[in-house]
matplotlib code that plots the C-alpha trace (Angstrom):
import matplotlib.pyplot as plt

x = [77.9, 76.4, 78.2, 75.9, 74.1, 70.2, 69.0, 71.0, 69.6, 66.1, 66.4, 67.9, 65.1, 62.2, 63.8, 63.9, 60.4, 59.1, 60.5, 58.1, 57.9, 59.6, 62.8, 66.2, 68.5, 72.1, 75.2, 78.6, 81.5, 85.2, 88.1, 87.4, 90.0, 89.6, 92.4, 92.2, 92.9, 93.6, 94.4, 94.1, 94.2, 97.5, 98.2, 98.5, 98.9, 101.7, 103.6, 103.6, 104.6, 107.4, 108.4, 107.5, 106.6, 103.3, 100.8, 104.0, 102.0, 99.2, 98.0, 97.3, 95.7, 96.8, 95.1, 93.5, 91.8, 89.0, 86.2, 83.5, 80.0, 77.4, 73.8, 71.8, 68.2, 67.5, 64.0, 64.1, 66.3, 67.8, 67.5, 68.8, 69.4, 72.8, 74.0, 77.9, 79.1, 82.5, 84.7, 85.8, 88.7, 91.9, 94.2, 97.1, 97.1, 100.8, 102.0, 103.1, 105.2, 107.6, 105.9, 106.4, 106.5, 105.3, 103.1, 99.9, 97.5, 95.2, 91.5, 88.8, 85.8, 82.7, 81.6, 78.0, 76.7, 73.5, 73.5, 70.7, 72.0, 71.3, 72.4, 72.7, 71.3, 74.2, 74.2, 76.0, 73.7, 76.3, 77.8, 75.9, 77.5, 76.0, 76.5, 75.3, 74.9, 74.2, 74.7, 77.4, 77.9, 81.1, 81.7, 84.9, 85.8, 88.7, 90.7, 93.8, 97.0, 100.4, 103.1, 105.2, 102.7, 102.7, 106.4, 106.4, 104.1, 106.1, 109.1, 108.0, 106.6, 102.9, 102.1, 103.8, 104.1, 101.1, 98.9, 96.4, 96.6, 93.6, 92.3, 88.8, 87.3, 83.9, 81.6, 80.6, 78.0, 78.5, 77.7, 78.9, 79.3, 79.8, 80.8, 81.2, 79.9, 78.8, 79.6, 77.5, 79.6, 76.6, 73.1, 73.4, 77.2, 79.3, 81.8, 81.2, 83.7, 82.9, 84.7, 83.3, 84.2, 83.1, 82.9, 84.2, 85.3, 85.9, 87.3, 90.3, 90.8, 93.9, 92.8, 94.8, 92.8, 89.9, 90.1, 91.0, 94.3, 94.3, 91.8, 92.5, 89.9, 90.7, 89.3, 89.7, 87.4, 88.6, 88.3, 86.7, 87.3, 85.8, 86.3, 84.2, 82.1, 78.3, 75.4, 72.0, 69.0]
y = [105.5, 102.3, 100.3, 101.8, 98.9, 98.5, 97.9, 100.8, 103.2, 101.8, 102.7, 106.2, 106.8, 105.8, 107.8, 110.9, 110.5, 110.3, 113.6, 116.7, 119.1, 121.8, 119.8, 121.3, 119.7, 120.1, 118.8, 118.5, 118.1, 117.8, 115.4, 112.4, 109.8, 106.1, 105.3, 101.7, 100.2, 96.7, 93.6, 90.0, 86.6, 84.5, 82.9, 79.6, 77.8, 80.3, 79.8, 75.9, 75.5, 78.5, 77.1, 80.3, 80.3, 79.7, 83.0, 85.1, 86.5, 88.8, 91.4, 95.0, 97.9, 101.2, 104.7, 106.7, 109.9, 110.3, 112.8, 113.0, 113.7, 113.5, 114.4, 115.9, 116.0, 117.9, 116.8, 119.6, 121.8, 118.5, 115.4, 114.8, 111.8, 111.8, 109.6, 109.2, 108.5, 109.0, 108.1, 104.6, 104.3, 102.3, 100.4, 98.2, 95.0, 94.2, 91.4, 92.1, 90.1, 87.7, 88.8, 92.6, 94.5, 91.7, 93.5, 91.0, 93.0, 95.7, 96.5, 99.2, 99.7, 101.8, 102.4, 104.0, 104.8, 106.0, 107.8, 109.1, 112.4, 114.7, 118.2, 120.0, 123.3, 125.8, 129.4, 130.4, 130.0, 129.6, 126.3, 123.2, 120.3, 116.8, 113.0, 110.3, 106.6, 104.4, 101.5, 101.0, 98.7, 98.1, 96.4, 95.4, 95.5, 95.0, 93.2, 91.6, 89.8, 91.8, 90.2, 90.1, 87.6, 85.7, 85.3, 84.6, 81.5, 80.1, 80.6, 78.5, 75.8, 76.8, 77.6, 77.3, 79.7, 78.5, 78.7, 81.8, 83.6, 85.9, 87.6, 88.0, 90.2, 89.5, 92.6, 93.8, 95.3, 97.1, 99.8, 103.4, 105.9, 109.5, 112.9, 116.7, 120.0, 122.4, 125.9, 128.7, 131.2, 132.5, 131.9, 129.1, 128.2, 126.7, 124.5, 120.6, 118.3, 114.8, 111.9, 108.3, 105.2, 102.0, 98.7, 96.8, 93.0, 90.9, 87.6, 87.6, 84.6, 84.1, 81.5, 79.7, 78.6, 79.5, 77.2, 79.0, 77.8, 80.6, 82.5, 85.3, 87.1, 90.9, 93.6, 96.8, 99.1, 102.4, 106.0, 108.0, 111.6, 114.5, 118.3, 119.9, 122.7, 122.7, 124.0, 124.2, 124.4]
z = [76.6, 75.4, 78.2, 80.7, 82.2, 81.2, 84.8, 86.0, 83.5, 83.8, 87.7, 87.0, 84.6, 86.9, 89.7, 87.7, 86.1, 89.7, 90.9, 91.3, 88.5, 90.4, 90.9, 89.5, 87.3, 87.2, 85.0, 86.4, 83.7, 84.7, 85.6, 87.3, 88.8, 89.8, 92.3, 93.4, 96.9, 95.8, 96.9, 95.6, 96.3, 95.2, 91.7, 93.0, 89.7, 88.5, 91.8, 91.6, 87.9, 88.5, 91.8, 93.8, 97.5, 98.2, 98.6, 97.4, 94.4, 93.4, 91.2, 91.1, 89.1, 88.3, 88.8, 85.9, 85.0, 82.5, 81.6, 84.0, 83.4, 86.3, 86.4, 89.7, 89.9, 93.1, 94.6, 97.0, 99.2, 101.0, 98.7, 95.4, 92.9, 91.1, 88.1, 87.8, 84.1, 82.5, 79.5, 79.7, 82.1, 81.2, 83.8, 83.5, 85.6, 86.9, 89.2, 93.0, 95.2, 93.7, 90.4, 91.0, 88.0, 85.5, 83.2, 83.3, 81.0, 80.4, 80.5, 80.1, 82.4, 83.0, 86.5, 86.3, 89.7, 90.9, 94.1, 96.5, 98.0, 101.1, 101.1, 104.4, 105.3, 105.9, 106.4, 103.3, 100.2, 97.8, 99.5, 99.4, 101.2, 100.8, 101.3, 99.3, 99.0, 96.3, 93.9, 91.5, 88.4, 86.8, 83.6, 81.9, 78.5, 76.0, 78.5, 76.8, 78.0, 77.8, 75.8, 78.8, 80.6, 77.2, 77.3, 81.0, 80.6, 77.7, 79.8, 82.9, 80.5, 81.0, 77.3, 74.4, 71.5, 69.6, 72.3, 72.7, 76.0, 77.2, 80.3, 81.4, 84.2, 85.6, 86.1, 89.4, 91.5, 94.8, 97.4, 96.8, 99.7, 98.7, 100.3, 98.4, 97.7, 95.3, 95.3, 93.2, 91.1, 89.4, 89.2, 86.8, 86.9, 89.9, 90.9, 92.1, 93.9, 95.1, 96.3, 96.4, 97.9, 95.7, 96.6, 93.5, 93.2, 90.3, 89.3, 86.9, 84.8, 82.6, 79.6, 77.4, 74.1, 76.0, 79.1, 82.4, 84.0, 86.6, 88.4, 91.1, 93.2, 92.9, 95.4, 93.8, 96.0, 94.4, 95.8, 93.1, 93.0, 90.6, 90.3, 87.7, 86.3, 87.3, 85.3, 86.9, 85.0]

ax = plt.figure().add_subplot(projection="3d")
ax.plot(x, y, z, "-o")
ax.set_aspect("equal")
plt.show()
């Protein structure tokens, strides 16, 4: 997890070190899915060069599931701090509207998230529902232009065969909201389920020989869901 942002890692470390000695540590491991609810501004330059109607294009990002790893540090019976991490997510970037189905590129990202959680007191001691609010940092890397995009740009005369086409996505900070529950199977093992809504916006730039020729704002705002096994210490 070398891509975990330093500010977020320091913040998490300070939060955990400030916790009382009687706090309970739990580790949750399972499948975590990122399901974008995306929208974007149009690709105005491409529309102009290709003779497409104005505001008729856009981009979308597909879903992806990876191995999720979260750490809970329960300060008392009601309050906890959680750090959400995962193996890198991989996404395909595709065109929408009049560019529907065009394979634009691919990217990987890590979305480390720090949550403050509130646990509700319920009569069933094995069932622990909670809600949370926190901050997310998403960093994109290994972003590449698809060969289909390169061919399309050449076909409309925007580039030549000798040009180098690349894509860059800006990192993002945003608010995160969460709800979920833990269910104890034994004293140390249980089930963990959570759903988070993350505020995630990025500017995507298409570059030719290092110069930006098209820039689009993409609102991803994914729903993140995790189901896993919980170990408490």
